C-alpha positions as CSV (number, residue, x, y, z in Angstrom):
1,M,13.8,1.7,-38.4
2,K,16.2,-0.3,-35.8
3,L,18.2,2.5,-33.8
4,G,21.8,2.8,-33.7
5,K,23.8,2.3,-30.1
6,K,24.2,5.7,-29.9
7,Q,20.2,6.9,-30.4
8,R,19.3,4.5,-28.0
9,D,21.6,5.1,-25.5
10,R,20.7,9.1,-26.6
11,V,16.6,7.8,-26.8
12,R,17.6,6.0,-23.0
13,S,19.1,9.9,-21.3
14,I,16.0,11.7,-22.8
15,V,13.9,9.1,-20.9
16,L,15.9,8.3,-17.4
17,R,15.4,12.4,-17.2
18,D,11.8,12.6,-18.0
19,I,11.0,10.1,-15.5
20,E,13.5,11.9,-12.9
21,R,11.7,14.6,-13.8
22,A,8.9,13.8,-12.9
23,N,9.6,11.4,-10.0
24,D,10.3,14.8,-8.6
25,Y,8.1,16.6,-9.5
26,Y,5.5,14.6,-7.8
27,E,8.1,14.3,-4.7
28,Q,8.0,18.3,-4.7
29,K,4.2,19.2,-5.1
30,V,2.1,16.6,-5.4
31,E,3.0,14.4,-2.6
32,P,3.1,17.2,0.5
33,I,-0.4,17.4,-0.9
34,L,-2.0,14.2,-1.0
35,K,0.1,13.6,2.5
36,G,-2.1,17.1,4.1
37,R,-5.0,15.7,2.5
38,Y,-4.6,12.0,3.6
39,D,-4.0,13.4,7.4
40,V,-7.1,15.7,7.6
41,Y,-8.9,12.1,5.8
42,E,-7.2,9.8,9.0
43,A,-8.2,13.0,11.4
44,S,-4.0,12.5,12.4
45,K,-3.2,13.6,15.6
46,D,0.2,15.6,14.4
47,F,-1.8,17.3,11.6
48,Y,-4.2,18.3,14.5
49,S,-1.3,19.9,16.8
50,S,0.7,21.5,14.0
51,K,-2.4,22.7,12.7
52,F,-3.7,23.8,16.4
53,P,-1.0,23.7,19.0
54,K,-2.1,25.5,22.0
55,L,-5.3,23.2,21.6
56,S,-3.1,20.4,21.4
57,E,-1.9,20.2,24.9
58,Q,-4.9,20.3,26.3
59,T,-6.9,17.9,23.9
60,D,-6.6,14.9,21.8
61,L,-9.9,16.4,20.1
62,V,-10.1,15.9,16.6
63,S,-11.9,15.8,13.5
64,Y,-13.7,12.9,11.5
65,D,-16.1,15.0,9.1
66,M,-14.0,14.5,6.2
67,W,-14.1,10.5,6.9
68,S,-17.8,10.4,8.3
69,T,-18.0,12.1,4.1
70,V,-16.5,9.4,2.0
71,Q,-17.7,6.7,3.7
72,W,-21.3,8.1,3.6
73,A,-20.7,8.8,0.6
74,I,-19.5,5.4,-0.8
75,P,-22.9,3.0,-0.2
76,P,-24.3,4.8,-3.2
77,I,-21.7,5.0,-5.4
78,M,-21.1,1.3,-4.8
79,S,-25.1,0.2,-5.2
80,A,-24.7,3.3,-8.6
81,F,-22.0,1.1,-10.0
82,F,-22.6,-3.0,-8.7
83,G,-25.8,-2.7,-7.7
84,G,-28.2,-4.1,-10.9
85,D,-28.5,-7.9,-12.2
86,E,-25.6,-6.5,-15.2
87,I,-23.2,-4.5,-14.0
88,V,-21.2,-4.8,-17.6
89,N,-23.3,-4.2,-20.7
90,I,-22.8,-5.3,-23.9
91,V,-24.3,-6.0,-27.2
92,G,-23.2,-6.2,-30.3
93,R,-23.6,-3.8,-33.7
94,E,-25.5,-6.3,-35.5
95,A,-28.4,-9.6,-35.0
96,E,-25.1,-11.9,-35.3
97,D,-23.2,-10.8,-32.5
98,A,-25.6,-10.8,-30.2
99,K,-24.3,-14.2,-28.6
100,S,-20.6,-12.8,-28.8
101,G,-21.7,-9.8,-27.5
102,E,-23.3,-12.1,-24.2
103,Q,-20.3,-13.9,-24.0
104,M,-18.5,-11.1,-23.5
105,K,-20.6,-9.4,-21.0
106,K,-20.5,-13.2,-19.2
107,L,-16.4,-13.0,-19.7
108,I,-16.1,-9.9,-17.4
109,Q,-18.6,-10.2,-15.8
110,Y,-16.6,-13.2,-14.5
111,Q,-13.2,-11.4,-14.0
112,I,-14.1,-7.8,-12.6
113,L,-16.0,-9.8,-10.0
114,K,-14.6,-13.3,-9.6
115,Q,-10.7,-12.9,-10.8
116,N,-10.3,-9.8,-9.4
117,T,-11.8,-8.0,-6.5
118,G,-13.6,-5.7,-8.6
119,F,-15.6,-4.6,-5.9
120,V,-13.6,-4.2,-3.7
121,T,-10.7,-2.6,-5.5
122,F,-13.6,-0.8,-7.0
123,K,-14.3,0.4,-2.9
124,H,-10.5,2.5,-2.4
125,W,-10.5,3.4,-5.9
126,C,-13.8,5.1,-5.3
127,E,-12.0,6.2,-1.2
128,D,-9.3,7.8,-2.6
129,A,-11.3,9.7,-5.2
130,L,-13.1,11.5,-2.9
131,A,-10.4,11.2,0.0
132,L,-7.7,12.4,-2.0
133,E,-9.3,14.7,-4.8
134,L,-6.9,11.7,-7.0
135,G,-8.0,8.0,-7.8
136,V,-5.5,6.0,-9.5
137,L,-6.5,3.0,-11.2
138,K,-4.4,1.3,-13.1
139,C,-6.1,-1.5,-15.4
140,Y,-4.3,-4.2,-17.9
141,W,-5.8,-7.3,-19.2
142,K,-2.9,-9.9,-18.6
143,R,-3.1,-12.8,-21.3
144,E,-2.4,-16.4,-19.7
145,T,-2.1,-19.9,-21.8
146,D,-2.3,-22.8,-20.8
147,V,-0.4,-25.1,-23.6
148,E,-0.7,-29.0,-23.4
149,E,2.0,-31.7,-24.5
């Protein structure tokens, strides 16, 4: 089904309006909460001086409790996902699928660990999830083909 110019313009305007509403919601509701959580995690002096103005006049004391708790929790989490020999397990449904399943497992492990620095990406993702109570990871598969002439 092919859309006419008028229909395409209408769809475009609806999508752009929805994007604008989503951005406004993020900037007004979500972003201030995340900034506050990040200030607590990073033990920002500005955060503590706004929270405790009189105390901040006398001392630069901040609390690294949140940061140290997150950093303490990261190694066991990473060990659970990356500690074994196989971070991915793919098993075929039928007996004849075993060889292709093993190849797919090796390919995905290579792509996660070697091509995409999966360990570091996963660590940052876990850290964000624990510190900000929101961890987002965008995954995609970029197909590249070499053409020989």
